[in-house]
SEDO-193058 format. One record per residue (C-alpha): residue number from 1; x, z, y. Coordinates in Angstrom, 2 decimals, m for minus. Layout:
NUM	X	Z	Y
...
END
This chain:
1	m29.65	m138.95	m13.08
2	m28.52	m140.93	m10.55
3	m26.73	m139.78	m7.25
4	m30.34	m141.09	m5.12
5	m32.36	m139.75	m7.66
6	m30.66	m136.53	m7.21
7	m30.98	m136.29	m3.65
8	m34.45	m137.46	m3.64
9	m35.31	m134.85	m6.14
10	m33.83	m132.04	m3.78
11	m35.62	m133.27	m0.72
12	m39.01	m133.33	m2.36
13	m38.49	m129.76	m3.58
14	m37.25	m128.72	m0.13
15	m40.43	m130.61	1.41
16	m42.82	m128.78	m1.14
17	m41.90	m125.47	m0.47
18	m42.34	m125.67	3.30
19	m45.57	m126.92	2.77
20	m46.93	m124.49	0.13
21	m45.61	m121.00	1.19
22	m47.51	m121.16	4.17
23	m50.66	m120.83	1.95
24	m49.41	m117.51	0.78
25	m49.89	m116.16	3.66
26	m53.60	m117.01	4.64
27	m54.63	m113.25	4.05
28	m52.37	m111.38	6.23
29	m51.00	m110.75	9.66
30	m47.74	m111.51	11.12
31	m45.76	m110.56	14.19
32	m42.82	m112.11	15.03
33	m40.56	m112.65	18.20
34	m37.39	m112.48	20.20
35	m36.01	m109.16	21.43
36	m33.91	m109.86	25.17
37	m31.73	m107.95	27.40
38	m33.81	m107.97	30.48
39	m30.55	m108.16	32.83
40	m29.04	m111.36	31.08
41	m31.75	m112.85	28.88
42	m29.09	m112.49	26.14
43	m30.59	m111.50	22.63
44	m30.44	m108.22	21.03
45	m29.04	m108.23	17.64
46	m29.42	m106.17	14.76
47	m31.90	m103.61	16.11
48	m34.92	m102.10	14.47
49	m38.26	m103.32	15.37
50	m41.13	m101.45	13.51
51	m44.91	m100.65	13.60
52	m44.97	m96.44	14.36
53	m46.21	m94.63	11.22
54	m46.00	m97.26	8.91
55	m43.28	m98.60	6.44
56	m43.38	m102.05	8.25
57	m40.50	m103.50	10.56
58	m37.77	m105.86	10.46
59	m33.93	m105.87	12.12
60	m33.31	m108.42	14.56
61	m31.07	m111.07	13.54
62	m27.91	m112.70	15.21
63	m30.49	m114.71	17.56
64	m32.62	m111.90	18.20
65	m35.43	m112.92	16.20
66	m37.58	m110.56	14.19
67	m40.53	m110.97	11.98
68	m43.04	m108.45	10.27
69	m45.42	m109.94	8.14
70	m48.03	m109.18	5.42
71	m49.54	m106.38	7.80
72	m52.92	m104.89	6.84
73	m55.85	m105.63	9.59
74	m55.61	m102.90	11.99
75	m54.42	m101.25	15.11
76	m50.71	m100.56	15.59
77	m47.94	m99.35	18.04
78	m44.69	m101.61	18.16
79	m41.71	m99.79	18.53
80	m38.33	m101.22	19.58
81	m35.50	m98.45	20.27
82	m31.49	m99.68	20.69
83	m28.72	m97.39	21.90
84	m28.26	m97.65	25.81
85	m31.88	m98.87	26.30
86	m35.17	m97.88	26.70
87	m37.69	m97.62	24.07
88	m40.39	m100.09	24.23
89	m43.78	m99.13	22.67
90	m46.46	m101.68	22.77
91	m50.07	m101.68	21.18
92	m51.02	m104.58	18.92
93	m54.04	m105.58	17.18
94	m53.54	m107.40	13.77
95	m56.62	m109.61	12.63
96	m57.08	m111.07	9.45
97	m55.03	m114.59	9.28
98	m53.36	m113.55	12.37
99	m49.95	m114.71	13.65
100	m48.75	m113.03	16.82
101	m45.70	m113.91	18.64
102	m44.29	m111.15	21.21
103	m41.12	m111.23	23.08
104	m39.94	m108.31	24.11
105	m37.10	m107.19	26.88
106	m34.96	m104.12	27.14
107	m34.01	m102.55	30.34
108	m30.82	m100.19	29.94
109	m31.04	m96.94	30.04
110	m28.44	m94.31	31.74
111	m29.35	m91.91	28.46
112	m27.15	m92.63	25.64
113	m28.67	m92.18	22.23
114	m26.64	m91.68	19.37
115	m28.99	m90.83	17.25
116	m30.68	m94.14	17.88
117	m27.90	m95.89	16.91
118	m27.17	m93.73	13.60
119	m30.67	m94.04	12.61
120	m30.48	m98.19	12.80
121	m27.38	m98.17	10.87
122	m28.88	m95.98	8.14
123	m32.10	m98.11	8.11
124	m29.88	m101.22	7.65
125	m27.60	m99.70	5.17
126	m30.82	m99.31	2.76
127	m32.14	m102.81	3.15
128	m29.20	m105.13	3.17
129	m26.70	m105.24	0.61
130	m23.59	m105.62	2.72
131	m21.32	m106.04	m0.33
132	m17.82	m107.07	1.06
133	m19.28	m107.85	4.60
134	m18.02	m106.17	7.52
135	m19.81	m107.04	10.86
136	m18.02	m107.26	14.00
137	m19.03	m107.01	17.64
138	m16.94	m107.48	20.70
139	m17.35	m103.88	21.54
140	m15.55	m102.78	18.39
141	m12.90	m105.61	19.11
142	m12.28	m103.92	22.30
143	m12.07	m100.34	21.27
144	m9.02	m101.31	19.29
145	m5.36	m101.25	21.08
146	m4.81	m104.41	22.69
147	m1.58	m106.48	23.05
148	m1.18	m107.18	26.52
149	m4.45	m106.20	27.59
150	m6.17	m108.88	25.93
151	m8.53	m107.78	22.92
152	m8.79	m110.38	20.17
153	m10.63	m110.60	16.58
154	m7.18	m111.77	15.03
155	m6.02	m107.91	15.79
156	m9.28	m106.46	14.72
157	m8.97	m108.49	11.25
158	m5.88	m106.93	10.44
159	m6.97	m103.57	10.50
160	m10.36	m104.52	7.88
161	m9.53	m103.28	4.53
162	m8.50	m105.77	1.91
163	m6.77	m108.10	4.67
164	m2.78	m108.53	4.49
165	m1.23	m109.85	7.80
166	2.28	m111.44	7.01
167	4.11	m111.24	10.41
168	3.37	m111.21	14.35
169	5.06	m114.86	14.60
170	3.53	m117.44	12.41
171	1.86	m114.98	10.34
172	m1.46	m115.59	8.56
173	m4.41	m113.46	7.09
174	m4.81	m113.76	3.45
175	m8.11	m111.72	2.45
176	m8.48	m110.28	m1.16
177	m5.81	m112.54	m2.75
178	m6.90	m115.84	m1.15
179	m4.86	m117.55	0.81
180	m5.62	m119.39	4.54
181	m6.74	m122.46	3.13
182	m9.13	m120.68	0.90
183	m10.79	m118.84	4.09
184	m13.68	m120.93	5.60
185	m14.04	m120.33	9.52
186	m16.98	m121.05	11.34
187	m17.77	m121.33	14.83
188	m21.45	m121.65	15.81
189	m21.63	m123.43	12.55
190	m18.96	m125.84	13.27
191	m15.91	m125.77	11.11
192	m12.67	m124.40	12.95
193	m9.50	m125.81	10.37
194	m7.05	m123.29	12.07
195	m8.38	m120.12	13.68
196	m4.96	m118.54	14.67
197	m1.88	m119.15	17.15
198	1.41	m119.13	15.86
199	1.85	m115.60	17.73
200	m0.21	m114.10	14.78
201	m1.72	m111.42	17.75
202	m4.08	m113.63	18.81
203	m7.34	m115.91	17.65
204	m8.68	m119.26	19.74
205	m11.65	m117.37	20.24
206	m12.15	m115.48	23.64
207	m13.70	m112.25	22.84
208	m15.90	m112.27	25.93
209	m18.02	m115.14	24.64
210	m18.56	m113.90	21.02
211	m22.05	m112.46	20.03
212	m20.93	m111.35	16.34
213	m18.51	m111.90	13.56
214	m19.20	m111.71	9.99
215	m16.50	m111.37	7.75
216	m17.39	m111.85	3.97
217	m13.87	m110.70	2.04
218	m15.65	m111.70	m1.41
219	m19.00	m112.34	m3.06
220	m20.69	m114.05	m0.14
221	m24.07	m115.40	m1.08
222	m25.25	m119.09	m1.70
223	m25.73	m120.05	1.99
224	m21.93	m120.51	2.10
225	m19.90	m122.50	0.02
226	m16.75	m124.73	m0.47
227	m14.14	m122.18	m0.20
228	m13.18	m120.00	m2.95
229	m12.06	m116.85	m1.01
230	m14.07	m115.58	1.88
231	m15.81	m116.67	5.20
232	m15.50	m115.99	8.96
233	m18.64	m116.73	10.73
234	m18.85	m116.58	14.44
235	m21.68	m116.72	16.85
236	m21.00	m117.18	20.51
237	m23.72	m115.95	22.91
238	m25.54	m117.84	25.53
239	m24.55	m117.70	29.32
240	m26.49	m115.36	31.72
241	m30.13	m116.68	32.49
242	m30.28	m114.47	35.69
243	m27.47	m114.72	37.65
244	m24.02	m116.33	38.11
245	m21.39	m114.05	36.48
246	m18.05	m114.08	35.13
247	m14.72	m112.42	34.46
248	m11.07	m113.13	35.22
249	m7.59	m111.12	33.49
250	m4.47	m111.63	33.70
251	m1.47	m109.87	31.98
252	2.46	m110.20	31.15
253	1.58	m112.42	28.30
254	m1.72	m114.45	29.42
255	m4.32	m115.20	31.70
256	m8.33	m116.05	31.12
257	m11.46	m116.74	33.26
258	m14.92	m116.96	32.19
259	m18.07	m118.38	34.05
260	m21.83	m118.26	33.32
261	m25.10	m118.21	34.86
262	m28.34	m120.13	34.94
263	m28.92	m123.91	35.36
264	m32.66	m123.31	35.41
265	m33.10	m119.27	36.15
266	m35.54	m117.69	33.76
267	m37.84	m116.11	36.27
268	m40.88	m115.50	34.21
269	m40.52	m114.56	30.39
270	m43.21	m116.55	29.29
271	m41.59	m119.81	30.84
272	m38.28	m121.71	29.45
273	m34.56	m121.30	30.93
274	m31.28	m122.79	30.65
275	m27.74	m121.70	31.07
276	m24.39	m122.51	30.68
277	m20.86	m120.42	29.55
278	m17.48	m121.54	29.90
279	m13.98	m119.89	29.13
280	m10.56	m120.80	29.32
281	m7.47	m118.99	28.90
282	m3.86	m119.58	28.40
283	m0.32	m117.90	27.40
284	2.64	m118.31	29.86
285	4.61	m116.12	27.33
286	7.61	m118.65	26.82
287	7.97	m117.96	30.63
288	7.22	m114.53	31.30
289	9.01	m113.29	28.28
290	12.26	m114.39	30.13
291	11.51	m112.01	32.78
292	9.74	m108.97	30.87
293	10.90	m109.50	27.16
294	14.32	m110.87	27.49
295	15.85	m108.00	25.31
296	13.72	m109.40	22.70
297	15.39	m113.27	22.81
298	17.42	m114.60	25.64
299	15.56	m117.90	25.05
300	12.34	m116.48	25.60
301	9.17	m116.34	23.06
302	8.42	m119.97	22.78
303	4.62	m119.17	21.76
304	2.37	m121.27	24.19
305	m1.20	m122.15	23.60
306	m4.79	m123.03	25.89
307	m8.26	m122.59	24.76
308	m11.37	m123.83	26.33
309	m14.71	m123.47	25.37
310	m18.00	m124.59	26.92
311	m21.79	m123.95	26.16
312	m24.91	m125.26	27.29
313	m28.01	m123.38	26.08
314	m31.83	m124.45	26.74
315	m34.41	m122.14	25.84
316	m38.28	m122.76	25.11
317	m40.69	m120.23	26.10
318	m41.46	m119.03	22.67
319	m38.04	m118.38	21.69
320	m37.07	m121.87	20.26
321	m33.68	m123.05	21.46
322	m30.90	m125.55	21.41
323	m27.22	m125.09	22.19
324	m24.72	m127.86	23.22
325	m21.12	m126.70	22.61
326	m17.30	m128.05	22.60
327	m14.01	m126.64	22.58
328	m10.13	m127.79	22.72
329	m7.68	m125.51	21.26
330	m3.80	m126.50	21.36
331	m0.62	m124.34	20.21
332	2.74	m125.23	20.96
333	5.99	m124.07	20.04
334	9.22	m125.19	21.47
335	12.72	m124.83	19.87
336	11.42	m121.95	17.67
337	14.84	m120.20	16.99
338	16.57	m123.34	18.45
339	15.85	m125.36	15.23
340	12.07	m126.64	15.03
341	9.42	m127.89	17.50
342	5.65	m127.30	16.37
343	2.63	m127.77	17.90
344	m1.23	m128.44	17.00
345	m4.04	m129.53	18.61
346	m7.87	m128.62	17.55
347	m10.76	m130.09	19.45
348	m14.75	m130.57	18.80
349	m18.39	m130.29	19.82
350	m21.66	m130.49	18.27
351	m25.20	m128.75	18.75
352	m27.45	m126.16	16.72
353	m30.87	m125.28	17.45
354	m33.72	m122.53	16.64
355	m37.28	m123.74	16.06
356	m40.27	m121.26	15.71
357	m43.53	m123.37	14.42
358	m46.44	m122.69	16.12
359	m48.48	m121.22	13.11
360	m46.23	m121.20	10.24
361	m44.42	m117.92	9.97
362	m40.89	m119.82	9.32
363	m37.31	m119.76	11.10
364	m36.06	m123.00	11.37
365	m31.81	m122.98	12.03
366	m30.09	m126.33	12.07
367	m26.65	m127.52	13.50
368	m24.55	m130.55	13.78
369	m20.85	m130.63	14.85
370	m17.80	m132.92	14.69
371	m14.09	m131.20	14.91
372	m10.51	m132.67	14.82
373	m7.51	m130.90	13.75
374	m3.85	m132.39	14.01
375	m0.64	m130.66	13.01
376	3.19	m131.71	13.63
377	6.84	m130.14	12.89
378	10.22	m131.20	13.19
379	13.34	m129.04	12.23
380	16.58	m129.53	10.57
381	15.44	m129.36	7.05
382	12.30	m130.77	7.15
383	12.67	m134.19	9.71
384	9.09	m135.20	9.55
385	5.81	m133.48	8.54
386	2.34	m134.22	10.06
387	m1.25	m133.63	9.25
388	m4.42	m134.18	10.19
389	m7.99	m133.60	9.23
390	m11.25	m134.48	11.12
391	m15.06	m134.92	9.95
392	m18.57	m133.54	10.60
393	m20.88	m131.23	9.16
394	m24.68	m130.75	9.07
395	m26.98	m128.29	8.11
396	m30.76	m126.96	8.26
397	m32.20	m123.75	6.93
398	m35.64	m122.43	6.39
399	m36.37	m118.52	6.31
400	m39.91	m117.46	5.07
401	m40.66	m113.84	5.52
402	m42.49	m112.38	2.64
403	m43.34	m108.64	3.91
404	m39.98	m107.35	3.13
405	m38.58	m109.93	1.10
406	m37.17	m113.21	2.55
407	m37.05	m116.41	0.80
408	m34.00	m118.70	2.63
409	m32.87	m122.08	1.42
410	m31.27	m125.18	3.05
411	m29.01	m128.50	3.03
412	m26.00	m128.97	4.19
413	m23.92	m132.46	4.47
414	m19.95	m132.75	5.18
415	m17.33	m135.61	5.53
416	m14.08	m135.32	6.51
417	m10.84	m137.30	6.20
418	m7.30	m135.96	6.01
419	m3.85	m137.52	6.56
420	m0.58	m136.42	5.13
421	3.27	m137.13	5.75
422	5.29	m134.39	4.06
423	9.48	m134.66	3.54
424	10.88	m132.19	1.16
425	14.17	m130.24	1.14
426	15.16	m133.07	m1.60
427	14.39	m135.72	1.16
428	11.52	m137.41	m1.01
429	8.36	m138.21	0.92
430	5.20	m136.68	m0.19
431	2.15	m139.21	1.42
432	m0.93	m138.76	m0.26
433	m3.61	m141.49	0.64
434	m5.68	m140.93	3.14
435	m9.45	m140.68	1.84
436	m12.71	m139.94	3.71
437	m14.20	m137.43	1.51
438	m18.14	m136.37	1.36
439	m20.05	m133.45	m0.25
440	m23.49	m132.19	0.06
441	m24.60	m129.16	m0.69
442	m28.12	m127.47	m1.28
443	m28.94	m123.80	m1.78
444	m31.87	m120.78	m2.25
445	m31.60	m117.34	m1.76
446	m34.43	m114.60	m1.93
447	m33.81	m111.02	m1.23
448	m36.48	m108.88	m2.79
449	m36.80	m105.10	m2.09
450	m38.63	m103.42	m4.91
451	m38.54	m99.42	m5.06
452	m35.25	m98.31	m4.22
453	m33.55	m101.91	m5.04
454	m32.65	m104.84	m2.86
455	m32.03	m107.82	m5.29
456	m30.42	m111.16	m3.56
457	m30.31	m113.70	m6.13
458	m28.92	m117.20	m4.90
459	m28.08	m120.44	m6.18
460	m25.98	m123.31	m4.51
461	m25.53	m126.49	m6.08
462	m22.21	m128.30	m4.65
463	m21.88	m132.09	m5.00
464	m18.51	m133.44	m4.52
465	m20.03	m137.36	m4.23
466	m16.14	m138.61	m3.50
467	m15.01	m137.03	m6.98
468	m18.76	m137.63	m8.71
469	m18.40	m134.03	m9.50
470	m21.51	m131.51	m9.28
471	m20.26	m127.62	m9.35
472	m23.35	m125.46	m10.01
473	m22.65	m121.96	m8.51
474	m25.23	m118.95	m9.10
475	m24.75	m115.97	m6.79
476	m25.96	m112.32	m6.95
477	m26.26	m109.44	m4.79
478	m27.77	m105.79	m5.80
479	m27.99	m102.56	m4.12
480	m29.17	m99.22	m5.40
481	m30.37	m96.59	m3.09
482	m29.63	m93.75	m5.32
483	m30.51	m91.26	m2.40
484	m30.98	m91.68	1.53
485	m27.15	m91.10	1.53
486	m25.68	m92.43	m1.31
487	m26.16	m96.00	m2.60
488	m24.18	m98.33	m5.11
489	m23.94	m102.34	m4.66
490	m22.37	m105.12	m6.36
491	m21.93	m108.72	m6.12
492	m20.91	m111.62	m7.85
493	m20.65	m115.48	m8.10
494	m19.08	m118.71	m8.66
495	m17.44	m120.55	m6.07
496	m15.51	m124.11	m5.51
497	m13.89	m126.40	m3.11
498	m11.87	m129.50	m2.91
499	m9.61	m129.06	0.18
500	m6.23	m128.17	m1.01
501	m3.45	m126.89	1.35
502	m0.30	m129.26	2.18
503	2.33	m126.91	2.00
504	3.18	m124.68	m0.73
505	1.62	m121.24	m1.27
506	5.29	m119.93	m2.18
507	6.74	m120.82	1.13
508	7.23	m117.42	2.92
509	7.34	m118.15	6.59
510	5.51	m121.52	6.94
511	4.00	m122.44	10.51
512	3.03	m125.82	9.39
513	m0.56	m125.76	8.13
514	m1.69	m128.79	6.59
515	m4.84	m130.17	4.55
516	m5.60	m132.68	1.92
517	m9.01	m133.65	0.46
518	m9.93	m135.33	m2.99
519	m8.37	m136.33	m5.47
520	m4.81	m135.54	m5.95
521	m1.92	m136.54	m8.48
522	m1.52	m133.72	m10.51
523	m0.26	m132.86	m14.20
524	m3.10	m134.22	m16.62
525	m3.40	m130.68	m18.41
526	m2.76	m126.93	m18.05
527	m1.75	m124.52	m20.58
528	m2.63	m126.70	m23.29
529	m5.93	m128.05	m21.81
530	m6.94	m131.04	m19.97
531	m7.89	m130.58	m16.47
532	m11.68	m131.48	m15.95
533	m12.49	m130.62	m12.62
534	m10.65	m132.43	m9.82
535	m11.74	m129.32	m7.51
536	m10.80	m125.36	m7.11
537	m12.37	m122.90	m8.97
538	m13.15	m118.93	m8.69
539	m15.18	m116.31	m9.90
540	m15.74	m113.08	m7.92
541	m16.96	m109.76	m9.01
542	m17.41	m106.19	m6.53
543	m18.61	m103.11	m7.40
544	m19.14	m100.56	m4.64
545	m20.77	m97.48	m2.99
546	m21.49	m96.20	0.22
547	m21.83	m92.44	1.28
548	m22.84	m90.82	4.36
549	m21.11	m87.73	4.24
550	m22.94	m86.39	7.61
551	m24.56	m87.87	10.64
552	m21.59	m88.95	12.26
553	m18.94	m89.54	8.94
554	m19.42	m92.83	6.67
555	m17.62	m93.97	3.46
556	m17.39	m97.37	2.03
557	m15.61	m97.95	m1.61
558	m15.19	m101.16	m3.34
559	m13.57	m102.42	m6.15
560	m13.23	m106.35	m6.47
561	m11.72	m109.02	m8.86
562	m11.38	m112.55	m8.31
563	m10.54	m114.88	m11.22
564	m9.07	m118.27	m9.41
565	m9.36	m120.25	m12.70
566	m8.09	m123.44	m11.17
567	m5.73	m124.06	m8.22
568	m3.82	m126.94	m6.80
569	m0.44	m126.49	m5.14
570	1.88	m128.88	m3.69
571	4.93	m129.50	m5.64
572	7.66	m128.46	m3.80
573	10.32	m129.24	m6.17
574	9.56	m132.73	m6.29
575	12.51	m135.12	m6.74
576	11.60	m138.39	m8.07
577	8.53	m140.61	m7.01
578	7.39	m140.46	m10.38
579	7.00	m136.64	m10.18
580	3.43	m135.52	m9.42
581	2.59	m134.42	m5.75
582	1.04	m131.38	m6.68
583	1.32	m128.86	m9.47
584	m1.85	m126.84	m11.02
585	m1.97	m122.95	m11.11
586	m4.37	m120.19	m11.66
587	m4.54	m116.37	m10.78
588	m6.27	m113.43	m9.85
589	m6.57	m110.45	m7.06
590	m7.70	m107.19	m7.84
591	m8.17	m104.11	m5.83
592	m9.80	m101.24	m4.23
593	m10.60	m101.04	m0.86
594	m11.49	m97.84	1.05
595	m13.17	m97.02	4.59
596	m13.72	m94.17	6.07
597	m15.39	m93.98	9.96
598	m16.10	m91.08	12.37
599	m18.11	m91.82	15.40
600	m19.67	m88.69	17.57
601	m19.68	m88.61	21.33
602	m16.24	m89.51	22.66
603	m14.52	m89.92	19.59
604	m14.33	m92.79	17.09
605	m11.82	m93.22	13.91
606	m11.75	m95.48	11.54
607	m9.31	m95.63	8.69
608	m8.96	m97.83	5.82
609	m6.66	m98.05	2.72
610	m6.27	m101.19	0.16
611	m4.74	m101.02	m3.17
612	m4.45	m104.48	m4.89
613	m2.50	m106.88	m7.15
614	m2.25	m110.57	m6.64
615	m1.02	m112.74	m9.44
616	m0.16	m116.51	m9.99
617	0.52	m118.24	m13.32
618	2.23	m121.78	m13.61
619	3.55	m124.17	m16.47
620	7.42	m124.29	m16.19
621	9.41	m126.97	m17.52
622	9.60	m125.64	m21.03
623	5.79	m126.10	m21.26
624	5.40	m122.21	m20.89
625	3.24	m120.21	m18.91
626	5.21	m118.06	m16.10
627	4.08	m115.41	m13.90
628	4.95	m114.39	m10.24
629	3.70	m112.50	m7.25
630	2.60	m114.74	m4.53
631	4.72	m113.62	m1.16
632	1.43	m111.68	0.43
633	1.05	m109.40	m2.68
634	0.90	m106.28	m1.03
635	0.44	m103.04	m3.21
636	m0.45	m100.77	m0.41
637	m2.09	m101.20	2.84
638	m3.29	m98.21	5.26
639	m4.62	m98.50	8.63
640	m5.51	m95.75	11.11
641	m7.39	m96.19	14.18
642	m8.33	m93.48	16.66
643	m10.53	m94.04	20.11
644	m11.02	m91.11	22.63
645	m13.19	m91.93	26.14
646	m12.77	m89.04	28.66
647	m13.58	m88.72	32.18
648	m16.31	m88.12	34.39
649	m18.07	m90.99	33.58
650	m15.92	m92.01	30.19
651	m14.05	m94.48	32.80
652	m10.67	m93.02	30.90
653	m10.32	m94.67	27.50
654	m7.16	m94.04	25.01
655	m6.66	m95.69	21.48
656	m3.86	m95.88	18.83
657	m3.63	m97.64	15.91
658	m1.19	m97.34	12.98
659	m0.05	m99.30	10.15
660	1.74	m99.25	6.75
661	2.30	m101.88	4.57
662	4.27	m101.84	1.49
663	6.95	m104.41	0.73
664	6.07	m108.08	0.28
665	7.57	m110.31	m2.37
666	10.38	m112.48	m2.12
667	13.02	m114.22	m4.65
668	16.70	m112.98	m4.52
669	19.54	m114.56	m4.46
670	21.56	m114.33	m7.63
671	24.76	m116.20	m6.64
672	26.57	m119.43	m5.14
673	28.24	m122.14	m6.02
674	29.95	m125.15	m4.41
675	27.82	m128.14	m4.52
676	29.17	m131.84	m4.47
677	27.01	m134.36	m2.58
678	28.72	m137.06	m4.12
679	28.58	m139.06	m0.70
680	30.55	m142.09	m1.78
681	28.51	m142.69	m4.97
682	30.25	m143.51	m8.45
683	33.54	m143.54	m6.42
684	33.40	m139.98	m5.20
685	36.38	m137.90	m6.76
686	34.58	m134.81	m7.61
687	37.85	m133.01	m8.53
688	39.25	m133.16	m4.92
689	35.98	m133.45	m3.03
690	35.24	m130.62	m0.60
691	31.53	m129.48	m1.79
692	28.81	m127.47	0.48
693	28.12	m123.78	m0.33
694	24.66	m123.74	m2.07
695	22.40	m121.43	m3.72
696	21.61	m119.81	m7.24
697	18.19	m118.30	m6.78
698	16.69	m115.27	m9.25
699	13.54	m115.38	m10.42
700	10.65	m116.41	m8.01
701	9.58	m113.15	m5.82
702	10.79	m110.35	m8.17
703	12.12	m108.40	m5.12
704	10.58	m106.63	m2.43
705	11.18	m106.50	1.31
706	11.34	m102.96	3.00
707	7.80	m101.52	4.03
708	6.33	m102.50	7.09
709	5.45	m99.79	9.87
710	3.71	m100.43	13.30
711	2.34	m97.98	15.60
712	0.30	m99.36	18.86
713	m1.37	m97.44	21.61
714	m3.11	m98.15	24.93
715	m4.60	m96.67	27.69
716	m7.56	m98.01	30.22
717	m8.86	m96.88	33.48
718	m12.37	m98.61	34.47
719	m13.29	m98.61	38.10
720	m16.98	m99.24	38.98
721	m16.69	m101.04	42.29
722	m20.28	m101.80	42.10
723	m23.40	m102.15	40.12
724	m22.44	m105.51	38.62
725	m18.42	m105.14	39.05
726	m15.96	m103.46	37.08
727	m12.02	m103.57	37.33
728	m10.10	m102.69	34.32
729	m6.53	m101.39	34.51
730	m4.73	m101.52	31.07
731	m1.23	m100.64	29.72
732	m0.27	m101.20	26.07
733	2.93	m100.34	24.15
734	3.29	m102.55	20.61
735	5.58	m101.52	18.02
736	6.23	m97.96	19.78
737	8.94	m96.41	17.70
738	10.77	m100.53	18.04
739	10.61	m100.56	13.97
740	12.71	m103.02	12.67
741	10.00	m105.02	10.19
742	11.41	m107.61	8.47
743	10.11	m111.24	9.29
744	12.74	m113.43	7.20
745	16.34	m113.45	6.19
746	18.84	m116.40	6.65
747	20.03	m116.39	2.64
748	23.28	m118.24	3.68
749	24.60	m116.32	6.67
750	22.32	m112.91	6.02
751	21.05	m112.95	9.40
752	18.05	m110.63	9.64
753	15.34	m111.85	11.93
754	12.91	m109.35	12.78
755	9.28	m109.05	14.05
756	8.20	m108.23	17.51
757	9.98	m105.19	18.53
758	8.46	m102.62	21.17
759	6.56	m104.40	23.64
760	5.10	m102.84	26.65
761	2.31	m104.95	28.33
762	0.16	m104.61	31.64
763	m3.24	m106.32	32.23
764	m6.01	m106.49	34.82
765	m9.39	m107.71	34.53
766	m12.39	m107.93	36.79
767	m15.63	m108.62	35.75
768	m18.40	m109.59	38.16
END
């Protein structure tokens, strides 16, 4: 089949489903709509909407949308309950072939009903598989001890099971054995190529603009692709549709401002509206550290960043909407340890939309976006390193609601260009040719609830057109509700990607983070077998269990296995131009993650423990297969978070976070020797020439660094100045015991560089 025929077939199949499915609803009634906050017009997500006295109901999605379909003819009472809001009860009459639109608006309540939240969570647990996925809200992020009074999703991700964080300075997140290049980050459907700043305590995302974040650590279904390890899918909220609002904050580390409000005010629920939201934040740590943290480094902490995000939302009366958004993120490290200058810039923009057709029980979502990321670094060892990736993404998804079941399918098109210039320690230039890469994907997923089973088969067809290769990728997720309090689940699938890291995965400390796409120069075979595909491949398998140990205690246990069948890694030992730019590796990751959560009244305790192995295999010069542990292979990782709220109006909050991680691998020194550099060529007299001290290294990553430990705490005091104005004062301590956690060691001088020591910070914020 030709490429053109292949695309035409997929489009025809999609159109056929669009036309055929609505006929299946001819004998039933449907209720659909959106749930909003009355005060701001913001969607209320993940709340239950149901018909009283029946089994018919639905949970709202990230847009606040719900749909209850295949409802028998009759009179019903529609109920919406959500923690912190008054319950809504509306009488509805379902007639034959009826499709009713009901947008619902919740008013805040002074009564907090924990039972409502617990009931909603338990209902969601029984109807969603949720294998290796964690949903994060801004409220959860804010409950953690914050660094400098600035809550951030990067700090929250570090406490999740299966995630290894390699350092406060230049650290990256490694998710269940996957490297950063194998993790896909989406912001409103747009690809973000660098989501974290050089000081690893902060991401590029302002917590106050977030609506929801889904973290898929393994086994994600067919709606996601082009990554072989994990997905971070972030959705931002819309601006306030009723009034001008905002927030200003400052701390010893940085400052921020957020403004939002209506463009066309929502005066009537049956009419449309529009709003704006803009956020800007900056770090002045390089300057403030010379005053507050001079004991860390006399030259200051050279970490600077500036993040700006803006959004305009236009809403129709029936809930359809379109958003236009843009961002500009940048990061700069000046003279890091007096040897390196490093910086990157990222910018982009686009639009996404939600469409509710008039007489068809379908939800249509789509996006178009363009983004660019460029990074540069210069130091004494590597005189020149530059990388850039830029491109667009286009997606269109359809969701049909078939009673308790849901059919979702969609199309996705991506195009991007990468450029890399890299000079290694042997002064050899690695300069893969820039190439514009395009790829097309189609997926289908069906959620089928039958008896005690929730079954989600999926299939993704990933076509890498530039490589002229197709990757068929079946996916499956299943949950079995053994009892109302005990559930089993599994997920499995095939995954692929073309984007390759422009730096070696073996480097322990690496601020420079580069991208390469398309076909690269590598050996023709691996372990005696010809390399058939020019993309990276992986298999995932997840098996887990959920336990509700009581009304306020829940436990989640998951075991996983990732088989990285084919990986491309930069050849850091390239000497001659004839040597390949890349080597081929394979690997696997396996482990067990345990999460325990206690939530009751003023107490919230979250604990997670991970036990894992990560392995890599490469072909040596002896043509034999060699094994090593990558530098992020952490055997044990334990996090405990505790939150307590007190005071007359719960206006005091204190929280602590303790992290223990076993030692990371490193390559040991085996000895030293005198290296003659033959500066005069063949005329050099090696018997009298003075050489330089050089290293003989031991086997790759056979040593282990000391264990990592850090205790953080903070205390917040909230002052309610008026109905809409809130002042918060935050004092935090990072690394309370001043633990000397090793960052890296200079192999020649044996100087040890440590992670951040104890850091007190004070922050103020005003919400209005």
